[in-house]
N, C-alpha and C positions, 0 to 999 in steps of 0.2 A: 345776317353776316355778310354772305354773298350779295347780297344786293349794296350793303353800304360800302364793301371793297369796290364793289365796280364802280357804283357812285365818287368813290376816293381818286380811282385811278381816270375815270373821265374828266374827271376833274384838273388832277394834275395834266393829262393831255392839252387839255384846251386850253391851261396855261399857259404850257411850251410850246402852242400851235400859236399863241397870241404873243409870244418872244416875253414872255415873261422870266426874267435872269430866275436859273435854279436858287440861288440866296435866298432872295424874295419869297419863293415859293416854301423854300424849307423854315425860314423866320416865320410864315403865316402859318405854314402847318404846326409847328412847335404850338404858337399861343393857341391856337385853337384846340389843339388837344388837351392845351392845359385846363381848357375855358369848360371843352367840353365834356373832360373826366372828371372838374370837379360838380359838375352841374349833374352828371348823369352817374357818379359813383354808387347811389345802390341799387341801379337798374343792373351795370356794368356787371357788381359785383353776385346777383342773381341771374344773370345770363350767364357769369361761367361757370355757376355753381349748377347750376341747369346742363350744362353741357358735362360736367364731370359727373352728376347723377345718373344723366343717361349714357353715359361711358361706363361708369363704375358698376351702374344696376344693385344698387345693394338691395332693391324690391323692386315689383314688376305692377303693371298694370292687375287689379284683381287681388291683389296679396293684403292681408289684414296685420296692420302693424301700429306699434304703440311707439309715439315720440316723445321723447319725455325730457326736460332741463331748457337750458339756454334761454333763449327769446322768445319761448312760446309760450311762457307764464303757464309752465303744469305739465301737462300730457294730452294728448291728444291720441285717441285712438279709431281708428276706424278702415274701411278697405281702399285703398289707393283707386279711383277711379281716371286721373289723367296726369300725364306725368309732361309739362311744358318747359319751354324757355325758360320765363320767369317763375312761376308757379306751380307748386305741384298738389292737386284735389284728393282730396279727402272724404268717403262719405260716413258720418259719424252720424248713427240712428238715423239716419233720413236725410241728413243736414248736409251741405257740403260747406268743405273747409276751406280755404285756400289759404295754402300757407306760404310764402316767398321761399325760392329754392336757398337761397343762402342762410335761413334759419335753417330749413333740414339740414342741409352738410352738417349744422354748428350741432344737434342735436344726439343723443344717443338714438337708436334705431333698434326697438324689438320686433323682429316677426312675430304673427303669434298664431300656432294651429288653430284653425275654425271648428270647434264639435262640430259633430253630425247631426245634420236636421230632424225633426221630430215632422211626419207627416201622415196622414189619415188621409181618407176618400168617404165624401160624406154624401147622402140621397137628400135634400132636404126637399120639404113639402111647399114650405109657402115661396112667396115671389123676390123676395127680395136682395137686393144688389148684394156683388163683391162685399164693396166697400162698407155697406151696413153690417154685413155676417163678420168682416174681420174686424170692426169696432166693438159687436156683439163679444167675440172674444176677448180682444185685449182686457177690456172691462172687467174681465172674470180671472183671466191671470197674475198670480202674484209671483211669478218666478220671472227673474230679469231674463229679456232675449235681446239677442244682439241686436236686432233690425224689427219693424212690423210685421207682423203674419202675415202672412202671404197667401191670399186666396184665389186660386184660379181656376174658370168653367171649365167643365169638361166634356160635359155634355148635357141634353136637354129631352128627357123621356116621358112626355107627358106634360104632368103637369109637375113632374117630381125634377129636381135640377141637380145633378153631380157636380160634387167642388172636390178639389186636393186644397187641402188647407195644411201650410206647413210653418215652420219655426224653429228658430234656432237659439240653443239657449245659452247665455253670456258666459256659463261654467257647465264645463263637458259634467260633473256630476250631477247636475240637475234635470240631464234627459230624460230620464226615468216620471221624475215629478212632475216636468215639462208634458210628457204624455200621458199622463192620468188627469194633469187638468187641462187639456185640450182638450181629453175626450169627454170631461162631466159639461165643457161649456157647450159641445156640440150635443150632448146626448137628448136633450129635452128636445132637440129641433131636428134629431135624425131620425128618417122614414125606416132605414133599415137598419135598425137594432145590431146587425153584425159587424159593421164599421170598426176595425183595428186599426190601430196605429201603428205606423212600420218607422222604425229607424231609417 
């Protein structure tokens, strides 16, 4: 916006230096404004909605929200990953969803409290990658989770590798069941049988 206003001011100043009459400038500017406004109606609407969202702050980056109704055709639930002037980006189950700001402003926004994550530390003997371990665990889980299972390499101890494995249930009431399923999924591959889940 600052660049656009500076460009317009420079153009008006250049026309005044070239001794073009103020009336001609006003007529040309009015005609240009009408054409530009009609051509960029959606973009300007998203830009103004983006400024409103950034100033009103109904949610922040990192919040989990649900958008429902209006022009989005149903509902979108995810974590806000970025707030731009034209689009708001949500992470909906690992997939980025870009929603025009005018659509975000026109729907109902429900903030969601994220349930506590279930995590456990496991000492594994085989040399599988964290991605292979994550896929193996996700295949055995029946409890719906908010995002993919998160597997982090903690340390390498000789032939053993220590991982921290965590997941967040979609419903907070399923935390205990998710912990049991995660422990069952890892038990066959754990060298240290004392690994316990921690909420």
